N, C-alpha and C positions, 0 to 999 in steps of 0.2 A: 545733386542727382540726377539724373534727366532720364526719364521711364523709353523701355524701346517705346517703336507701334505698332499699332494695330494689329497690322500684317505680320512684323517682327512674334508677336504675343502667339499668332494663327500657329508660325511654324515653328517654331520653341513647339508647344506643347504635343506637335508631333516629330520632333527631333529623338536621337536615339540616345543619346544624353541626360535629360530632358525626362524620356521613359527611365531611362537604368537609375534614377535618384530617385524617380515613384516609386520603380520596382523593389530599391534597396529599402527604402521608409515602409513598403508593405512588409519586408520582409523580419524589419527586426520590430513590427506590431502585432505584426502575426501569433508571435508565442504567448503577446497578454490580451490579446482578442482569445482567442481558442481559447487557451484556462482558464476564463471570465467565463464563458459564451458557453464553451462547452464541458466545461472543466477533466479539459486534456492538454497533456504537458507533452512536447516538443521539444528536440535533443537541443538545448544548447551552441553547444558547440558545432551541427550542425549548423544550426540556425545561423553562427556568426560567417561559417565561413561562403552559403549562397549569399549573404547579406553581399559580401566583401565580392562575390564572384558578378550581381550586379550593378555596385555601382564601380568595377573596374568595368564593364559595358559601357559606363557612361561615361567614362573617360574619350575608352577609345571609339565611341562613339563620335564623340566634339572633330575627329579627324576621319570620321566614313564621308564619303558621298552620298546620298540621297536622293534618291528620283523623284520626279514631280507629281503631284496629288495626292494628294489625302489618303488615299486608300491603298496607296502603295506601298506608303509607308505602314498603315495602320495595320495593318498583315504580320507586318514585322516585327512590330513591336505585340501583336498581341499572340505571336511565335514566344517570345524573351518571355513576356509572363505566362504561356504555359509552361514553358522549362522550367522556370520559377516554381509555379505550383507544382511537378508534377517533384519535383527535387525538394521540395518540405515532403510530400510521400513519400519515397525513399528513402530521404538519406537521416529528415530530423523527425518525422515521426517516432514516437516512444513504441516502441512496443512490449502491448498489452500483453503480462500478466498473468497465466492461466493453470489451473492447475494440474498435475504430472497427472491423474486419478480422476474415475469418477467423486463429487462428492455425495458423503452419507448426509444421514440425514435421522433426529433423535428418536427413538424409540418413546410413540405412545403407551405403551406395556411398564409392569412392573417392573423395578428391576432385580427382583427376588422372588420369589413364587412366596407370600403371604407380605411382603412390602408393601410399606403403604406408599410413595414416590416413585415418579415414575422419569428414565432416562431421558425424557424434552422440559418435564420439570425443573431438571437438574441443570443443564444446560442451557435452559433458557435466563434460569436465574447466573449460571454465570458472566451470557455472554455483557451484558455490563458493566462488569468488573474487570474482566482483558478487555475490552475499551480500555476501562477510565488506567487498567498501569499498563497495557504498551503502549496507549494509544492509538488515532486511526492516522496512515499514513498511503495516500494515493499513489506518492512514486516510490521508489527505490530508492531508502538509506541505508549507511553501515549504523547497526548496532554499536553497542557498547563499546563489543572486542570487533570491533569491527565486516562483521559478517554480514552481507547482502541483506536484503529485511525490505519488509507489506504488509501496507495492508493493521495486525495488529502483534507485529512480531512472526510472520509467516516465513519461514527460510529455503523451502521444499524450493530444487530451481530458480531463486528467483538472481538474478542477476541486474545493478543498476543500469539505468535509464530505466525502466518496466513500470509501466503504470497501472494500472487498477481502476476500474470504478465502485463507485460507494455500495452497490446494489450484488455486485463480487465478493467484495469487499466482506458485506455482510455472513452471504455465503458464507464465501470459506471462512471468516472464526467460525461455524458454527459447524461447519461439516471437521474440521479443526480442533474443537469441542467436543465434540461427539467421539471423534479419534479415542483422546485422551484420556477423557471419562473408563471409555471402552479401556481400555489398555489399562489406565489403575484399577479398575474395577476388577480384576484378573484373579488382582491380590488378595482384593479381601474378603474373610469368610460370609458364608450365606449367612450365619449369625450377625454377622455385621450388616449387610445389608440388608437385611428384614427388622433390627434393633435398632443398627447405630447412624448409620446414617437416612437425615431430614436433608429438606429441598439446600436450604441454606447448609450442610456441612459438605456434603456432595459437591454443587456449585463453589468451595472452595477449594477443596481435594484436585477438579479439576483444573482454576487457577494453580493453583500450586502446583500442578506437571503440569501443565502447558510451559511454566514454566522453567523449570525441573527437570522432566526428560521424564519415562515412562519409571525406568528402569532405576532410574537410581528415589524416584517415590514410590516401588512397589519395594524397594530392600532398605525404606528408610524403616528405623529408629518410630517417626508416628505411626507406620502400617504399622509397622509388630504392633505399638501398644494400643493401634484401638480395636486391632483381634483380641488384643488378650485381653476388651472392657477396659481400657484405663483414657477413656475418649477428654479430658483434659486436661493429658496426661500429651495425650495424640497430639493434639490443638496445638500444646510448649512448642513439642519437638516439630515442628513445623516454621516458627524462625527462627530454627539458626543455618539453614538457609536464606543469608542477606549475606552473599559473597557470588563475587566474579572475578573470574580469574585470582584468584584468591582474595581479594581488595573488597572490605565492605562497604556496598554503594548505598548509600542512604535509599531512594530511589528502592530496593530490596528489601530495605528494615521495613519504609512503608507499607512494601506489602504483606510482608509476612503479614503484618499486625492488621491487615484487613483479612487476609486469610483467618488468623489466627479467631477475631472478634467473627468472624458468618461461622467458625469451627464451633465455635463455644454456642454458639442459642439451642435453646434444649438442651445443654452438655449438665 
């Protein structure tokens, strides 16, 4: 095998065909570099078609007459590179998820007059449970029944292809945990909040409500038993919510078991 001459190699380095091949490699490597370097994901379908376009440029470039001189070619190659970058930014950049409304912050005040715990304590205790049960995924995915989901189970306004930063995800979880705790706590009597809700039990109800919904949690047998003073029976009734789409899921069985254990602390 005989290599081309030095002069031919220099000419090839500023050729449209060679530039197209290099840009194709850059396009294919960009998603990996950006993901590991910045934690940001590009749309793989858009990246594929952009790389296909640069590869087509390299093939067509074999038949295009090029002017003499390095600079006459370099500005054209630079323009090709700029167009590829703009295409990446416009078509391949995944949409960043942004909550539809203002995010809530848990209050440091007692959950009721005479209560010994605060909303902030409950939410902070619930956060690791929510993360552990829901997982943390910074790119939109479909949950067990096909709903587009992001972060740790958030579904509002989520579309496939969206991304969220790690810090944004933490703020989103705290906001939603606050919202769901406030929602379910409205179904609790003043006596329940004063005498029956400690930090782990409040966290159990927060995680439980995020998973089953405020309406279902508020009208559940578990809530009726809790307000009647039957704490142990209330915790047990939580474990009945282990189905999704009418099918028992092992993950929900585990989650309800964890809810039960936290709920029973101090019972």
